C-alpha positions as CSV (number, residue, x, y, z in Angstrom):
1,M,-19.3,31.0,-11.5
2,T,-22.7,29.9,-11.2
3,T,-22.3,31.0,-7.8
4,S,-22.6,34.7,-9.5
5,I,-25.3,33.5,-11.9
6,Q,-27.8,32.5,-9.4
7,S,-26.9,35.9,-7.2
8,L,-27.2,37.9,-10.2
9,R,-30.9,36.2,-11.1
10,T,-31.9,36.9,-7.8
11,K,-31.1,40.6,-7.9
12,S,-33.0,41.2,-10.9
13,L,-36.1,39.0,-8.7
14,R,-36.0,41.3,-6.2
15,Q,-35.4,44.8,-8.5
16,A,-38.2,43.2,-11.4
17,K,-40.4,42.5,-7.2
18,L,-39.7,45.6,-6.2
19,K,-40.9,47.2,-9.6
20,L,-44.3,45.8,-9.3
21,D,-45.0,46.4,-6.1
22,Q,-44.1,50.2,-6.5
23,H,-46.6,50.0,-9.8
24,R,-49.4,48.5,-7.9
25,E,-49.1,50.8,-5.4
26,L,-49.5,53.5,-7.4
27,G,-52.0,52.7,-9.8
28,T,-53.6,54.9,-12.6
29,Q,-50.3,57.3,-11.7
30,S,-47.4,55.1,-12.3
31,S,-45.3,55.4,-16.0
32,L,-45.3,51.5,-16.0
33,N,-47.5,50.7,-19.9
34,I,-48.9,47.3,-19.9
35,F,-46.5,45.8,-22.0
36,E,-43.3,47.0,-19.3
37,V,-45.4,45.2,-16.3
38,A,-46.4,42.5,-18.7
39,D,-42.3,41.7,-19.5
40,L,-41.9,42.0,-15.3
41,L,-44.1,38.9,-15.1
42,D,-43.1,37.3,-17.5
43,S,-38.9,38.4,-15.9
44,I,-40.2,37.0,-12.5
45,R,-42.0,33.9,-13.1
46,N,-38.8,32.8,-16.2
47,T,-36.7,33.7,-13.3
48,E,-38.3,31.8,-10.6
49,I,-37.7,28.8,-12.5
50,K,-34.2,29.0,-13.9
51,L,-34.1,29.1,-10.1
52,I,-35.8,25.8,-9.8
53,E,-33.9,23.8,-12.6
54,E,-31.2,25.8,-11.7
55,P,-29.7,23.1,-8.6
56,Q,-31.3,20.1,-10.1
57,A,-29.0,21.0,-13.2
58,F,-25.4,20.9,-10.9
59,A,-26.6,18.5,-9.0
60,L,-26.4,15.9,-12.6
61,I,-23.0,16.8,-13.8
62,L,-22.3,16.9,-10.7
63,N,-22.8,12.6,-11.2
């Protein structure tokens, strides 16, 4: 179960980073507005934090 959740998180992380990279390349031609970019940045930050903290929480359950 944990592996599939982590896999979904990494997939969403890759997709968000890809969208931001495309936005960066397109510049003013991008269809993303400032709120969508901020949402992507927040989701990236939160997902990275969860990926770092999750193995530690799992270790506590096993002990």
